[in-house]
C-alpha positions, 0 to 999 in steps of 0.5 A: 319445575321442582328440583329434587336433590337425590344425591348425598353430599359426598356424591355432590363433592365427588361430582364437583371434584370430577368436574374440576378434574375435567376442567383442569384436564382440558386446560392442561390439554390446551396448554400442551397443544399450544406448547406443541404448536409453539415448539413446532414454530420455534423449530421451524424458526430456528431452521430458518434463522440458521439457514439465513445465518449460514447464507450471511456467513457465506456471503460475508466470507466471500466479501472478505475474500474479495476485500482481501484480494482488492487490498493485496492489489492496492498494496501491490499498486502502492508499492509500484507507485512508491518505487516509481516515486523513488526513481523519479526523486533520484532522476537527474537530467544528465543531458542538461548537465553534459551540455553545461559541462561542454559549454564550460570549455573554450574553443581551444579545448576539446574532449576525447571522453567524458565519463560520469560515475553516478554512484561515486559522484565522479566526473572524468574528462579526457581531452586536449588543450591547445595551450597550458593557459587554455587548460587552466582557463578550462579548470577555472571555469569548472571551479566557478561553475559550482557543479564540482568540488575536488577538481583534480588536474595532475601537474604532469598535464600542465608541463607542456606549453602547447598541445596539453593532453589532460585527464581531469577528475572532479566530484559532482555536486549532485544537489546542483543537478536537477 
């Protein structure tokens, strides 16, 4: 087969330029299609990720709210525990104290009233003693017990020799009471 070239060099150049333009046009068209496809994928990915982010944010905010409620409950419980602990630290077994005080008296001394003022650490005892010596022995027992300081027995209560009516005030040593 014989090929005859009937085209002029300008037409050949024009055809080559047309083929090059056509190739460039096809490449640009393919790039445009791929770019459009990538843009569509990115838009859907953006929406998907935004929905996931919104879901995670809502979940986290609800978990934060639950955590804050739990923290407030824990704080309330801790306050109750601290209050209870403070009450227990200040607790004194007054029944043992009263038993100890009643054991300090002798058989010839009786109480008519026994008052404890915790805020002022004060004990007031009113009663009657058969003799002055019994009353002094009772006061001495209070001194020796170590439970009291500043024991006040008015001198007027010691004037009669028998049937002494007394009113004793003493400061309680709270550190000795458990």
